C-alpha positions in Angstrom: 25.2 90.2 -4.7 23.9 89.4 -1.3 26.8 87.0 -0.7 29.3 89.8 -1.5 27.6 92.1 0.9 27.7 89.5 3.6 31.4 88.9 3.1 32.1 92.6 3.1 30.2 93.0 6.4 32.2 90.1 7.9 35.5 91.7 6.7 34.4 95.1 8.1 33.5 93.4 11.4 36.9 91.8 11.8 38.6 95.0 10.7 36.8 96.9 13.4 37.7 94.3 16.0 41.3 94.6 14.9 41.3 98.3 15.2 39.8 98.1 18.7 42.3 95.5 19.7 45.2 97.6 18.5 43.9 100.7 20.4 43.6 98.7 23.6 47.2 97.4 23.2 48.5 100.9 22.5 46.7 102.3 25.5 48.2 99.6 27.7 51.7 100.4 26.5 51.5 104.1 27.2 53.2 104.6 30.5 53.1 107.6 32.8 56.3 106.5 34.6 59.5 108.4 34.9 62.0 107.2 32.3 65.4 106.0 33.2 68.5 105.4 31.0 70.0 102.0 30.7 73.3 103.2 32.2 71.4 104.6 35.2 69.8 101.2 35.9 73.1 99.3 35.5 74.9 101.8 37.8 72.3 101.2 40.5 73.3 97.5 40.4 77.1 98.4 40.2 76.9 100.7 43.2 75.0 97.9 45.2 71.9 100.1 45.7 69.6 97.4 44.6 68.3 94.8 47.1 65.6 93.1 45.0 64.4 93.0 41.4 61.7 91.2 39.3 62.3 90.8 35.6 59.8 89.6 33.0 61.8 87.6 30.5 59.2 88.2 27.7 58.5 91.9 28.0 61.7 93.1 29.7 59.7 94.9 32.4 61.6 95.2 35.6 60.6 96.3 39.1 63.7 97.3 41.1 63.7 97.9 44.9 66.5 100.1 46.2 68.1 100.1 49.6 66.3 103.3 50.5 62.9 101.6 49.9 62.2 103.4 46.6 60.9 101.3 43.7 61.9 101.8 40.0 59.9 100.4 37.2 61.9 100.0 34.1 61.5 98.4 30.7 64.8 97.1 29.4 65.5 97.1 25.6 67.1 93.7 25.8 66.7 91.1 28.6 69.8 89.2 27.6 72.0 92.3 27.6 70.9 93.7 31.0 71.0 90.2 32.5 74.6 89.8 31.4 75.5 93.3 32.4 74.2 93.0 36.0 75.0 89.4 36.7 78.5 90.2 38.0 77.2 93.0 40.2 74.6 90.8 41.7 77.2 88.1 42.4 79.5 90.7 44.0 76.6 92.0 46.1 75.8 88.5 47.3 79.5 87.9 48.3 79.6 91.2 50.2 76.2 90.5 51.9 76.0 86.8 52.6 73.5 87.3 55.4 71.1 89.1 53.0 71.7 88.2 49.4 69.9 90.0 46.6 66.4 88.8 46.0 65.4 88.4 42.4 62.5 86.8 40.5 62.7 86.0 36.8 59.2 85.8 35.3 58.6 83.4 32.5 57.5 85.0 29.1 53.8 84.7 28.6 52.7 82.5 25.7 50.4 83.8 23.0 46.8 82.7 23.5 45.2 80.2 21.2 42.7 82.7 20.0 45.4 85.1 18.8 47.1 82.2 17.0 43.8 81.6 15.1 43.0 85.2 14.5 45.7 85.9 12.0 45.0 83.1 9.5 41.3 83.8 9.6 41.9 87.5 8.8 44.3 86.4 6.0 41.7 84.1 4.5 39.0 86.8 4.7 41.2 89.1 2.7 40.7 87.0 -0.4 36.9 87.1 -0.3 
């Protein structure tokens, strides 16, 4: 009986950790930013209003700097799609502005930490106790 109680407490502990972890992730994903449509962002590139952008290849988060100095933070639904949609406009901009080509930075997707890789199998095993 004592062993079952101990296993239940361990499962409860990991369950609570999971809930706290999910709440933290959800809170980090809530953004208080202005939302933009995909076409609005692509048109900024098409109209050569963008002078610089950073794009995270994992999350799709972009920081776009416009000619007027304003910055737009945008999370693209598909990195591959937006990259293919804006590539020609970026090349066009660079040809028209050889003295100041567009600056861009593609940020590598972050890898999952080793602890997160271990967490799932451990929780799965505890499910059967």
